[in-house]
BAFI-3210 file (N, C-alpha, C; in Angstrom, 3 decimals, decimal comma, padded with zeros to 6 digits):
// residues 238
n [1|2|3|4|5|6|7|8|9|10|11|12|13|14|15|16|17|18|19|20|21|22|23|24|25|26|27|28|29|30|31|32|33|34|35|36|37|38|39|40|41|42|43|44|45|46|47|48|49|50|51|52|53|54|55|56|57|58|59|60|61|62|63|64|65|66|67|68|69|70|71|72|73|74|75|76|77|78|79|80|81|82|83|84|85|86|87|88|89|90|91|92|93|94|95|96|97|98|99|100|101|102|103|104|105|106|107|108|109|110|111|112|113|114|115|116|117|118|119|120|121|122|123|124|125|126|127|128|129|130|131|132|133|134|135|136|137|138|139|140|141|142|143|144|145|146|147|148|149|150|151|152|153|154|155|156|157|158|159|160|161|162|163|164|165|166|167|168|169|170|171|172|173|174|175|176|177|178|179|180|181|182|183|184|185|186|187|188|189|190|191|192|193|194|195|196|197|198|199|200|201|202|203|204|205|206|207|208|209|210|211|212|213|214|215|216|217|218|219|220|221|222|223|224|225|226|227|228|229|230|231|232|233|234|235|236|237|238]
n.u [071,348|069,098|069,981|072,385|074,479|073,807|075,496|077,967|078,233|077,582|079,265|080,498|078,227|076,855|078,599|078,376|075,747|075,880|078,053|077,483|074,942|075,528|077,154|075,335|073,372|074,910|075,208|072,603|072,197|074,042|075,785|076,800|078,322|075,933|073,837|071,891|070,410|069,061|067,613|065,867|064,222|063,062|061,597|060,125|058,875|058,342|058,089|058,734|059,888|061,073|062,785|064,519|065,929|066,994|068,592|070,720|071,737|072,470|074,567|076,483|076,624|078,019|080,393|081,575|082,257|084,276|083,888|085,192|084,284|083,992|083,158|081,492|082,348|081,403|082,432|084,822|084,102|082,971|080,640|079,108|078,886|077,267|075,005|074,051|073,256|071,897|069,227|067,986|068,169|066,487|063,985|063,784|063,432|060,928|059,264|059,494|061,097|062,961|066,318|067,811|066,442|066,943|069,756|069,949|068,678|070,523|072,630|071,627|071,548|074,236|075,623|074,401|075,153|077,971|078,213|077,418|079,362|081,717|081,709|081,800|084,221|087,035|087,355|085,380|083,388|080,859|078,385|078,787|076,817|074,488|074,597|074,878|072,486|070,653|071,196|070,322|067,589|066,920|067,363|065,353|063,100|063,371|062,882|060,171|059,247|059,883|061,120|063,588|062,699|061,268|063,242|065,039|063,521|063,343|066,029|066,476|064,585|065,520|068,058|067,278|066,360|068,176|070,796|072,366|073,691|076,570|079,916|081,731|083,828|084,611|082,604|080,425|078,015|077,622|075,897|073,389|073,175|073,095|070,639|068,874|069,342|068,574|065,896|065,026|065,466|063,637|061,250|061,385|061,165|058,522|057,128|057,593|056,227|053,675|053,355|054,369|056,565|059,562|059,986|061,747|063,940|063,236|065,077|068,069|067,272|067,205|066,239|066,720|067,783|070,562|071,563|070,765|072,277|074,788|074,617|074,551|077,005|078,691|078,102|079,110|081,808|083,024|081,649|081,762|084,358|085,399|083,731|084,690|087,230|086,503|085,113|087,193|088,739|086,950|086,808|089,368|089,558|089,732]
n.v [-110,398|-111,998|-114,311|-115,079|-117,484|-118,157|-119,342|-118,473|-115,959|-116,166|-116,360|-113,783|-112,166|-113,298|-112,658|-109,882|-109,510|-110,630|-109,272|-106,510|-106,289|-106,896|-104,724|-102,706|-103,439|-103,043|-100,255|-099,555|-100,156|-099,053|-096,066|-094,044|-091,466|-089,189|-090,845|-091,429|-093,539|-094,668|-092,406|-092,089|-094,402|-093,942|-091,640|-091,790|-094,247|-097,838|-099,038|-100,720|-098,935|-097,000|-098,612|-099,489|-097,166|-096,524|-098,739|-098,623|-096,086|-096,466|-098,296|-096,644|-094,702|-096,160|-096,950|-094,520|-093,474|-094,842|-097,617|-100,848|-103,050|-105,315|-104,429|-105,085|-103,631|-101,198|-099,985|-099,113|-098,043|-098,144|-096,960|-096,740|-099,433|-100,349|-098,830|-099,739|-102,275|-102,753|-101,524|-103,111|-105,632|-105,295|-104,941|-107,391|-109,081|-108,113|-108,729|-111,404|-112,960|-115,460|-116,598|-116,779|-114,947|-112,585|-112,405|-112,009|-109,542|-108,027|-108,206|-106,554|-104,050|-103,619|-103,673|-101,620|-099,402|-099,546|-099,194|-096,518|-095,215|-095,855|-094,181|-091,718|-091,579|-091,957|-089,963|-087,267|-084,326|-085,103|-086,787|-090,121|-091,665|-091,150|-092,354|-094,966|-095,307|-095,071|-097,462|-099,193|-098,567|-099,521|-102,227|-102,796|-102,271|-104,368|-106,508|-106,154|-107,075|-105,641|-104,950|-104,281|-101,799|-100,655|-100,593|-098,850|-096,478|-096,031|-095,525|-093,184|-091,392|-091,205|-090,013|-087,617|-086,291|-086,093|-085,525|-083,364|-083,502|-082,967|-084,179|-083,931|-085,141|-088,009|-088,631|-088,262|-087,096|-088,323|-090,446|-089,252|-088,210|-090,561|-091,585|-089,652|-090,012|-092,691|-092,427|-090,871|-092,720|-094,741|-093,326|-092,935|-095,587|-096,224|-094,293|-095,276|-097,723|-096,793|-095,737|-093,193|-090,562|-088,615|-086,412|-086,506|-083,804|-082,325|-080,570|-082,230|-084,646|-087,063|-088,654|-091,400|-093,855|-094,312|-092,029|-090,160|-090,993|-090,456|-087,675|-087,001|-088,036|-086,350|-083,962|-084,654|-085,362|-083,381|-080,886|-080,501|-079,977|-077,453|-077,080|-079,072|-078,063|-075,719|-076,772|-078,066|-075,821|-074,551|-076,463|-076,394|-073,857|-072,267]
n.w [006,344|006,657|005,504|006,626|008,207|011,385|013,203|012,426|013,477|016,071|018,387|018,792|018,995|021,111|023,165|023,011|023,858|026,480|027,837|027,465|028,530|031,163|032,092|031,771|033,656|035,923|035,847|036,355|038,977|040,665|041,727|039,233|037,474|036,238|036,463|034,345|033,278|035,532|036,243|034,041|034,267|036,762|036,370|033,950|033,901|033,375|030,848|027,671|025,875|027,488|028,996|026,988|026,305|028,818|029,421|027,560|028,208|030,887|030,721|029,565|031,578|033,555|032,204|031,384|033,763|035,018|035,417|035,050|033,726|030,936|027,513|024,458|021,535|018,956|015,875|016,987|019,431|022,767|023,819|021,479|020,888|022,985|022,481|020,003|020,664|023,226|023,295|021,317|022,460|024,679|023,417|022,155|024,330|025,239|023,083|023,016|021,263|019,392|020,147|017,812|016,171|017,581|017,287|014,537|014,334|015,768|014,000|011,984|013,367|014,189|011,713|010,229|011,748|011,490|008,732|008,384|009,964|008,657|006,490|007,679|009,045|011,329|013,348|014,420|014,946|015,140|016,912|017,721|018,853|017,527|014,935|015,828|017,264|015,189|013,951|015,982|016,027|013,494|013,951|015,842|014,293|012,493|014,251|014,610|012,250|010,010|006,718|004,144|003,122|005,285|007,266|006,060|006,047|008,798|009,482|007,962|009,089|011,692|011,336|010,209|012,378|014,698|013,869|014,499|016,924|018,838|019,372|022,277|023,564|025,691|028,366|031,305|030,239|027,828|028,173|028,334|025,771|024,344|025,272|024,218|021,485|021,078|021,744|019,573|017,541|018,193|017,958|015,189|014,346|015,180|013,742|011,161|011,264|011,361|008,899|008,477|007,556|006,892|004,158|000,972|000,278|002,425|004,392|005,125|004,135|001,638|-001,513|-001,340|001,096|001,125|-000,078|001,806|004,017|002,925|002,811|005,527|006,280|004,867|006,202|008,741|008,295|006,678|007,052|009,797|010,541|011,304|013,469|015,179|015,812|017,178|019,361|020,722|021,423|023,142|025,178|026,291|027,144|029,981]
ca.u [070,866|068,163|070,624|073,617|074,520|073,920|076,657|079,162|078,281|077,041|080,203|080,674|076,957|076,560|079,407|077,792|074,563|076,253|078,905|076,836|073,852|076,106|077,559|074,091|072,806|075,760|074,851|071,244|072,115|075,046|075,908|077,830|078,044|074,659|072,825|070,826|069,557|068,198|066,704|064,828|063,273|062,344|060,741|059,260|058,185|059,071|057,683|059,890|060,532|061,954|063,844|065,497|066,786|067,685|069,612|071,886|072,284|073,088|075,875|077,379|076,842|079,076|081,657|082,165|082,636|085,342|083,631|086,157|083,676|084,213|082,069|081,716|082,263|081,051|083,163|085,874|083,556|082,131|079,322|078,375|078,578|076,107|073,841|073,504|072,821|071,016|067,809|067,507|068,020|065,280|062,806|063,726|062,802|059,529|058,542|059,678|061,595|063,982|067,705|068,188|065,877|067,701|071,074|069,778|068,400|071,796|073,383|071,109|071,941|075,690|076,086|073,920|076,017|079,297|078,093|077,435|080,629|082,769|081,691|082,103|085,628|087,331|087,185|084,501|082,601|079,533|078,239|078,610|075,591|073,415|074,675|074,624|071,059|069,971|071,332|069,438|066,225|066,768|067,240|064,019|062,168|063,487|062,182|058,744|058,912|060,206|062,086|064,552|062,056|060,954|064,513|065,562|062,753|063,734|067,340|066,315|063,855|066,414|069,089|066,637|065,992|069,208|072,152|073,100|074,336|078,023|080,784|082,677|084,663|084,010|082,317|079,092|076,867|077,412|074,728|072,197|073,125|072,636|069,198|068,187|069,471|067,721|064,522|064,766|065,410|062,366|060,230|061,474|060,621|057,062|056,664|057,629|055,158|052,412|053,427|054,705|057,977|060,014|060,021|062,954|063,943|063,043|066,390|069,118|066,683|067,266|065,241|067,030|068,484|072,008|071,855|070,622|073,479|075,896|074,454|074,956|078,447|079,304|077,968|079,967|083,222|083,514|081,005|082,035|085,785|085,543|083,052|085,616|088,265|085,911|084,828|088,469|089,090|086,038|087,135|090,637|089,456|089,324]
ca.v [-110,711|-113,117|-115,512|-115,410|-118,623|-117,554|-119,920|-117,706|-114,722|-116,451|-116,105|-112,354|-111,565|-113,785|-111,822|-108,540|-109,574|-110,904|-108,228|-105,200|-106,366|-106,907|-103,379|-101,940|-103,756|-102,367|-098,843|-099,372|-100,527|-098,343|-094,652|-093,709|-090,249|-088,550|-091,912|-091,149|-094,729|-094,714|-091,262|-092,400|-095,379|-093,386|-090,530|-092,095|-095,527|-099,072|-099,706|-101,156|-097,768|-096,393|-099,581|-099,515|-095,982|-096,595|-099,780|-098,100|-094,972|-096,975|-098,839|-095,501|-094,153|-096,927|-096,953|-093,187|-093,062|-095,652|-099,047|-101,582|-104,230|-105,312|-104,080|-105,399|-102,316|-101,052|-098,871|-098,652|-097,303|-098,866|-096,335|-097,141|-100,858|-100,489|-098,190|-100,576|-103,597|-102,863|-101,322|-104,275|-106,720|-105,032|-105,207|-108,833|-109,637|-107,706|-109,401|-112,861|-113,572|-116,481|-116,124|-116,636|-113,689|-111,520|-112,289|-111,409|-108,119|-107,408|-108,046|-105,332|-102,844|-103,447|-103,390|-100,290|-098,436|-099,606|-098,622|-095,056|-094,762|-096,027|-093,008|-090,537|-091,599|-092,316|-088,858|-086,209|-083,663|-085,708|-087,778|-091,482|-092,268|-090,967|-093,432|-096,220|-095,380|-095,370|-098,900|-099,848|-098,405|-100,456|-103,559|-102,914|-102,374|-105,749|-107,375|-105,981|-107,641|-104,725|-105,349|-103,272|-100,494|-100,120|-100,302|-097,641|-095,334|-095,814|-094,870|-091,824|-090,549|-090,961|-089,053|-086,318|-085,726|-085,800|-085,489|-082,184|-083,695|-082,897|-084,924|-083,095|-086,009|-089,121|-088,168|-088,720|-086,639|-089,245|-091,271|-088,491|-088,147|-091,886|-091,667|-088,803|-090,620|-093,881|-091,934|-090,488|-093,942|-095,428|-092,521|-093,252|-096,933|-096,182|-093,551|-096,189|-098,717|-096,091|-095,206|-091,777|-090,398|-087,327|-086,471|-086,000|-082,356|-081,689|-080,500|-083,095|-085,906|-087,273|-089,588|-092,756|-093,918|-094,185|-090,614|-089,478|-091,334|-089,690|-086,277|-086,901|-088,275|-085,094|-083,039|-085,064|-085,442|-082,124|-079,719|-080,332|-079,791|-076,220|-077,339|-079,850|-077,151|-074,809|-077,548|-078,254|-074,533|-074,337|-077,406|-076,036|-072,468|-072,295]
ca.w [007,690|006,576|004,968|007,334|009,112|012,712|013,891|012,064|014,266|017,406|019,487|019,058|019,402|022,461|024,065|023,022|024,722|027,872|028,415|027,471|029,502|032,511|032,500|031,882|034,973|036,908|035,821|036,873|040,392|041,453|041,384|038,254|036,737|036,541|036,521|033,376|033,177|036,711|036,164|033,050|034,805|037,905|035,939|032,810|034,035|033,107|029,617|026,885|025,261|028,501|029,320|025,897|026,464|030,106|029,382|026,853|028,976|032,114|030,363|029,397|032,921|034,224|031,452|031,369|035,125|035,578|035,543|034,236|033,118|029,487|026,605|023,044|020,914|017,546|015,247|017,881|020,569|023,721|023,860|020,283|021,025|023,868|021,874|018,935|021,133|024,395|022,957|020,566|023,435|025,469|022,589|021,933|025,532|025,264|022,011|023,226|020,037|019,569|020,148|016,411|015,688|018,240|016,672|013,213|014,572|016,150|012,759|011,366|014,096|014,129|010,359|009,853|012,425|010,867|007,390|008,518|010,547|007,661|005,618|008,485|009,418|012,716|014,281|013,940|015,992|015,048|017,978|017,217|019,384|016,547|013,947|016,535|017,571|013,930|013,805|016,948|015,528|012,390|014,538|016,446|013,171|012,014|015,201|014,366|010,954|008,925|005,714|003,711|002,995|006,618|007,932|005,424|006,544|010,193|009,469|007,445|010,045|012,829|010,935|009,982|013,678|015,710|013,311|014,951|018,229|018,688|020,287|023,021|024,381|026,438|029,719|031,728|029,446|026,705|028,479|027,980|024,312|023,925|025,543|023,236|020,163|021,046|021,707|018,180|016,733|018,479|017,287|013,767|014,180|015,297|012,567|010,022|011,394|011,120|007,536|008,520|007,193|006,390|002,698|000,301|000,104|003,733|005,042|004,580|003,686|000,195|-002,044|-000,908|002,380|000,927|-000,321|003,094|004,791|002,342|003,229|006,926|006,319|004,421|007,330|009,852|007,938|006,124|007,628|011,221|010,824|012,076|014,747|016,004|016,304|018,161|020,570|021,428|022,031|024,274|026,260|026,962|027,600|031,389]
c.u [069,930|068,828|071,885|073,441|074,792|075,119|077,938|079,320|077,889|077,986|080,300|079,370|076,532|077,350|078,843|076,567|074,980|077,009|078,175|075,637|074,391|076,505|076,350|073,430|073,596|075,395|073,473|071,135|073,177|075,151|077,105|077,408|076,760|073,511|071,614|069,866|068,576|067,175|065,557|063,773|062,452|061,345|059,705|058,566|058,997|058,553|058,915|060,607|061,499|063,085|064,920|066,464|067,625|068,811|070,885|072,553|073,024|074,445|076,899|077,652|078,034|080,415|082,352|082,618|083,520|085,081|084,517|085,582|083,824|082,948|082,444|081,361|081,642|081,800|084,200|085,410|082,697|080,740|078,482|078,007|077,380|074,843|073,232|072,852|071,743|069,551|067,212|067,270|066,751|064,009|062,671|063,090|061,304|058,694|058,689|060,133|062,643|065,365|068,199|067,704|066,599|069,045|070,977|069,478|069,673|072,732|072,940|071,694|073,443|076,151|075,621|074,799|077,402|079,276|078,129|078,804|081,773|082,854|082,043|083,594|085,806|087,002|086,335|083,860|081,163|079,427|077,928|077,379|074,444|073,428|074,413|073,140|070,238|070,054|070,406|067,982|065,934|066,599|065,882|062,952|062,184|062,747|060,665|058,316|059,222|061,248|062,985|063,912|061,798|062,221|065,115|064,844|063,120|065,075|067,200|065,652|064,672|067,427|068,511|066,393|067,202|070,638|072,960|073,785|075,846|078,718|081,737|083,438|083,879|083,851|080,873|077,927|076,662|076,163|073,440|072,057|072,671|071,132|068,407|068,209|068,595|066,249|064,133|064,635|064,110|061,199|060,207|060,895|059,097|056,442|056,562|056,479|053,780|052,403|053,639|056,199|058,271|060,282|061,358|062,841|063,670|064,383|067,400|068,581|066,687|066,273|065,481|067,838|069,989|072,400|071,719|071,835|074,685|075,829|074,942|076,469|079,206|079,259|078,982|081,453|083,785|082,957|081,374|083,520|086,020|084,881|083,979|086,685|087,714|085,587|086,086|088,913|088,243|086,440|088,409|090,629|088,899|088,947]
c.v [-111,917|-114,412|-115,924|-116,681|-118,066|-118,104|-119,145|-116,440|-114,941|-116,036|-114,618|-111,722|-112,049|-112,986|-110,410|-108,494|-109,698|-109,737|-106,897|-105,163|-106,272|-105,499|-102,454|-102,178|-103,084|-100,882|-098,547|-099,647|-099,870|-096,909|-094,454|-092,430|-089,577|-089,552|-091,615|-092,341|-094,830|-093,585|-091,540|-093,340|-094,800|-092,310|-090,961|-093,452|-096,682|-099,787|-099,963|-099,979|-097,118|-097,334|-099,614|-098,339|-096,101|-097,617|-099,276|-096,969|-095,460|-097,604|-097,738|-094,803|-094,832|-096,777|-095,600|-092,715|-094,092|-097,128|-099,812|-102,862|-104,162|-104,988|-104,564|-104,154|-102,379|-099,837|-098,266|-098,011|-098,206|-098,292|-096,723|-098,624|-101,108|-099,918|-099,058|-101,846|-103,576|-102,536|-102,514|-105,455|-106,529|-105,322|-106,702|-109,541|-109,350|-108,487|-110,915|-113,558|-114,629|-115,846|-115,907|-115,294|-112,486|-111,320|-111,669|-109,911|-107,380|-107,284|-106,776|-104,108|-102,593|-103,027|-102,025|-099,217|-098,384|-098,949|-097,100|-094,559|-094,866|-094,816|-091,726|-090,441|-091,807|-091,199|-087,767|-085,552|-084,162|-086,820|-089,156|-092,179|-092,159|-092,086|-094,791|-096,395|-095,652|-096,859|-099,656|-099,746|-099,348|-101,884|-103,802|-103,039|-103,781|-106,709|-107,307|-106,499|-106,757|-105,298|-104,196|-101,882|-099,869|-099,766|-099,016|-096,393|-095,008|-095,088|-093,408|-090,906|-090,273|-089,878|-087,673|-085,570|-085,246|-085,752|-084,272|-082,342|-083,749|-083,773|-083,947|-083,952|-087,073|-088,713|-088,517|-088,271|-087,464|-090,095|-090,558|-088,378|-089,484|-092,008|-090,859|-089,438|-091,867|-093,483|-091,555|-091,715|-094,703|-094,655|-092,847|-094,628|-096,909|-095,347|-094,481|-097,189|-098,103|-095,365|-093,691|-091,625|-088,942|-087,455|-085,978|-084,501|-081,599|-081,697|-081,399|-084,424|-085,965|-088,369|-091,021|-092,754|-093,748|-092,736|-089,795|-089,742|-090,564|-088,222|-086,082|-087,120|-087,032|-084,047|-083,359|-084,966|-084,101|-080,900|-079,448|-080,174|-078,547|-076,383|-078,080|-078,956|-076,226|-075,529|-077,737|-076,958|-074,262|-075,206|-077,008|-074,598|-072,447|-070,897]
c.w [007,677|006,134|005,727|008,160|010,519|013,478|013,576|012,919|015,727|018,516|019,816|019,530|020,785|023,489|024,141|023,929|026,185|028,500|028,529|028,408|030,924|032,961|032,585|033,235|036,088|036,991|036,365|038,370|041,268|040,952|040,450|037,537|037,196|036,596|035,628|033,275|034,324|036,663|035,190|033,621|035,946|037,494|034,911|032,894|033,486|031,863|028,755|026,251|026,242|028,862|028,249|026,005|027,732|030,087|028,706|027,642|030,219|031,845|030,193|030,721|033,584|033,507|031,487|032,747|035,817|035,748|034,562|033,636|031,595|028,705|025,208|022,238|019,525|017,016|016,183|019,161|021,458|023,803|022,648|020,327|021,910|023,237|020,779|019,470|022,204|024,099|022,212|021,510|024,265|024,669|022,291|023,133|025,538|024,253|022,058|021,946|020,366|019,616|018,730|015,863|016,303|017,560|015,278|013,338|014,977|014,954|012,042|012,052|014,003|012,740|009,863|010,486|011,783|009,487|007,433|008,967|009,546|006,741|006,374|008,778|010,912|013,697|013,651|015,143|016,003|016,090|017,406|017,758|018,386|015,518|014,595|016,844|016,316|013,633|014,731|016,504|014,378|012,904|015,168|015,352|012,587|012,939|015,019|012,985|009,772|007,989|005,325|003,654|004,357|007,395|007,372|005,926|007,987|010,282|009,050|008,468|011,297|012,494|010,695|011,285|014,481|015,165|013,747|016,291|018,051|019,719|020,962|024,025|025,108|027,898|030,062|030,861|028,176|026,930|028,108|026,464|023,728|024,113|024,529|021,850|020,036|021,012|020,274|017,292|016,953|017,882|015,798|013,466|014,205|014,179|011,362|010,074|011,165|009,771|007,510|008,267|006,871|004,897|002,136|000,047|001,387|004,469|004,357|004,066|002,163|-000,216|-001,591|000,366|002,200|000,660|000,959|003,974|004,258|002,750|004,651|007,063|005,890|005,527|008,417|009,519|007,496|006,865|009,069|011,543|011,671|013,445|015,700|016,608|017,384|019,464|021,384|022,107|023,259|025,461|027,009|027,464|029,012|031,875]
res [v|n|t|v|d|v|d|d|v|r|d|v|l|a|k|q|v|a|y|n|t|a|i|s|d|e|g|l|h|r|i|y|g|a|n|i|g|i|t|l|l|s|v|y|g|d|d|v|k|t|r|a|k|a|a|a|a|a|g|s|d|a|r|m|s|g|c|e|m|p|v|v|i|n|s|g|s|g|n|q|g|m|t|v|s|l|p|v|i|e|y|a|k|e|l|c|v|t|t|d|r|l|y|r|a|l|c|v|s|n|l|v|a|i|h|q|k|a|k|i|g|r|l|s|a|y|c|g|a|v|s|a|a|a|g|a|g|a|g|v|t|y|l|y|g|g|g|v|e|e|i|s|e|t|i|t|s|t|l|a|n|v|s|g|i|v|c|d|g|a|k|p|s|c|a|a|k|i|a|s|s|v|d|a|a|l|l|a|c|y|m|t|m|q|k|r|r|f|r|p|g|e|g|i|v|k|a|g|v|e|d|t|i|d|s|v|s|r|l|a|k|d|g|m|q|v|t|d|e|e|i|l|k|i|m|i|d|r]
***
């Protein structure tokens, strides 16, 4: 991320910023689904932490309820594409960073999400918003000046918190799951900046971030096979 030639990624990241921001704005100004984004801003206020959650949720509000505006995806998913990008974009605005710095932070968030998803596989009962939000948290940590160690702690603390969220299809409640996942990622970011962390051996947390990611991937890919079957039965049981 620190050495990439930004011109090599500028086109795709510029589209991610433009397209995903546009559908988020649409979700914040019109009625879609349960309007999680609008609800967050109306209830919790207008600070950057709330805006980061609301922006990602609002994009999902619109997309899950029929809005045909384009989205730049991550790991095959529009919801994940919005989750990895919109919180980072909001923090970049708040911190008044350069476009170059924003694009590098988006490299962090996108690649962290892809790295996790590659180990989980294409389909799982594990909610992809969690891995995407962990990426977003890593991107925000980068914007605050965090390096590999701080980014690793942010990922670990996010996964230790919300890895139990299940996927039950694409529908309006995805926006709420995104908001919850981003909230966990921001908590992890602020924990890291205050030198607070979850310790190895506490639940699924391992000594290194890669081992923790492997633990979560095992949970998502193998442990949730039966969960996936039960969710499908529940969904078709009228």
